[in-house]
C-alpha atoms as one frame of an Amber mdcrd trajectory, in Angstrom:
protein
   0.000   0.000   0.000   1.025   3.660   0.059   2.596   3.137   3.505   4.869
   0.336   2.292   2.949  -2.475   4.035   2.649  -5.825   2.247  -1.112  -6.333
   2.347  -0.703 -10.025   1.505   0.571 -10.580   5.050  -2.094  -8.415   6.730
  -5.078 -10.782   6.417  -5.248 -11.927  10.024  -7.831 -11.505  12.747  -6.129
  -8.271  13.764  -5.621  -6.651  10.357  -3.719  -3.428  10.882  -4.057  -1.654
   7.546  -7.199   0.301   6.578  -7.415  -1.411   3.177  -7.404  -4.845   4.763
  -9.858  -3.841   7.498 -12.266  -2.511   4.870 -12.110  -5.725   2.851 -12.623
  -7.909   5.911 -15.408  -5.813   7.469 -17.291  -4.807   4.322 -16.867  -7.845
   2.120 -15.657 -11.018   3.771 -17.723 -10.811   6.979 -20.906  -9.750   5.155
 -20.817 -12.487   2.509 -21.049 -16.248   2.773 -17.814 -17.278   1.081 -16.911
 -20.925   0.670 -13.600 -20.220  -1.018 -11.601 -17.251  -2.180  -8.794 -17.312
  -4.703  -5.972 -14.860  -5.209  -4.523 -14.834  -8.694  -1.059 -13.423  -9.214
   0.775 -13.231 -12.486   4.343 -13.509 -13.595   5.407 -16.912 -12.328   4.764
 -20.591 -12.891   3.609 -21.746  -9.481   0.542 -22.496  -7.413   0.567 -22.074
  -3.644  -1.944 -23.252  -1.105  -3.308 -22.048   1.187  -0.799 -19.214   1.584
   2.806 -18.770   0.604   3.378 -17.025   3.958   1.099 -18.846   6.445   0.124
 -16.851   9.514  -2.885 -18.866  10.669  -4.235 -22.400  10.593  -6.283 -23.428
   7.578  -9.303 -25.691   7.353  -9.648 -28.080   4.432  -5.989 -27.957   3.463
  -6.370 -31.173   1.460  -9.174 -29.612  -0.603  -6.984 -26.600  -1.345  -4.104
 -28.901  -2.276  -6.410 -30.792  -4.635  -7.640 -27.574  -6.306  -4.067 -26.314
  -6.726  -3.056 -29.640  -8.268  -6.014 -29.597 -10.667  -5.158 -26.089 -11.795
  -1.466 -26.855 -12.276  -2.116 -30.113 -14.116  -4.537 -28.415 -16.515  -2.500
 -25.277 -17.129  -1.246 -25.125 -20.760   2.427 -25.197 -19.820   2.668 -25.549
 -16.034   1.804 -29.245 -16.146   5.023 -29.924 -18.102   7.244 -28.877 -15.189
   5.354 -30.615 -12.374   6.778 -33.257 -10.091
């Protein structure tokens, strides 16, 4: 953000940045999300659930399965797997 904070690491129960607080309070807590996905560009990788974990995650095996499905069906990513 404009203050130099990496917002990717600010999604915890005690979010400190106003951008993150607004997303959590006005979107995430008011909706009934089953899953959210963050798409980043510029690299050939899939991470689950976070590349910098700061909290425990439910359904980690489901997230692993979804990441594997995506990677295996990507036009070129599947060639460099495993």
